[in-house]
C-alpha positions in Angstrom: -24.6 6.1 22.4 -22.3 4.4 24.9 -22.6 7.3 27.3 -26.3 7.6 26.8 -26.9 3.9 27.3 -24.4 3.1 30.1 -23.3 6.4 31.6 -26.4 6.3 33.9 -25.1 3.0 35.4 -21.9 4.8 36.4 -23.8 7.7 37.9 -25.9 5.2 39.8 -22.7 3.4 41.0 -21.3 6.8 42.2 -24.6 7.4 44.1 -25.3 10.5 41.9 -28.5 9.3 40.3 -29.9 6.6 42.7 -33.0 8.6 43.5 -33.7 9.8 40.0 -37.0 8.6 38.4 -36.6 6.5 35.3 -38.2 9.1 33.1 -35.4 11.6 34.0 -32.7 9.0 33.2 -34.4 8.3 29.9 -34.7 12.0 29.0 -31.0 12.7 29.8 -29.9 9.6 27.9 -31.9 10.6 24.8 -30.5 14.1 25.1 -27.0 12.7 24.9 -27.9 10.3 22.1 -29.4 13.2 20.1 -25.9 14.6 19.3 -24.6 11.2 18.1 -27.6 10.9 15.8 -26.8 14.3 14.5 -23.5 12.9 13.3 -24.6 9.3 12.4 -27.5 10.2 10.1 -25.5 12.4 7.8 -22.7 9.9 7.8 -25.0 7.2 6.7 -26.6 9.4 4.0 -23.2 10.5 2.6 -21.7 7.0 2.8 -24.6 5.1 1.3 -24.0 3.9 -2.3 -27.5 4.9 -3.3 -26.5 8.5 -2.6 -23.1 8.3 -4.3 -21.2 6.9 -1.4 -18.9 3.9 -1.4 -20.8 1.6 1.0 -24.0 -0.5 0.8 -26.4 -0.6 3.7 -24.9 -3.8 5.2 -21.4 -2.4 5.2 -22.6 0.8 6.9 -24.3 -1.2 9.7 -21.2 -3.4 10.2 -19.0 -0.3 10.4 -21.4 1.3 12.9 -21.4 -1.8 15.1 -17.7 -2.2 15.1 -17.1 1.4 16.0 -19.8 1.3 18.7 -18.2 -1.8 20.3 -14.7 -0.3 20.1 -15.9 2.8 21.9 -17.9 0.7 24.4 -14.8 -1.3 25.2 -12.7 1.8 25.9 -15.4 3.4 28.0 -16.0 0.3 30.0 -12.3 -0.1 30.6 -12.0 3.4 32.0 -15.3 3.9 33.8 -16.1 0.4 35.1 -12.9 -0.7 36.7 -14.4 -4.0 37.9 -15.1 -5.1 34.3 -12.0 -6.7 32.8 -11.5 -8.1 29.4 -11.3 -11.8 29.2 -10.2 -14.2 26.4 -13.8 -14.6 25.1 -14.0 -10.8 24.6 -11.0 -10.9 22.4 -12.5 -13.9 20.5 -15.6 -11.8 20.0 -13.5 -8.9 18.7 -11.8 -11.4 16.3 -15.3 -12.4 15.1 -16.0 -8.7 14.5 -12.9 -8.4 12.4 -14.1 -11.4 10.4 -17.6 -9.8 10.0 -16.0 -6.7 8.6 -13.9 -8.9 6.2 -17.0 -10.8 5.0 -19.2 -7.7 4.7 -16.7 -6.1 2.4 -15.8 -9.2 0.5 -16.7 -8.9 -3.2 
């Protein structure tokens, strides 16, 4: 989803997609997102405790958000060189670790 949501910004920055109509950008983004959904939906179905998996729905969502933000951070660090990590970003990551802890707390 990171590439689907933010990749077009890099293309625009590189002057590749500056003249593209918004509908084309949306279709390309959704085409990229389709493949992630093809992995995410089965993962949620398999992992959900209602289907015999080990996680409840809140835990699945927290896992998904943490993975998304980790991937986003790596992508931004490599694609958008002007965006640097600051202390408050690390504080936010610490809060995510705490969110995972509390979501899995019995």
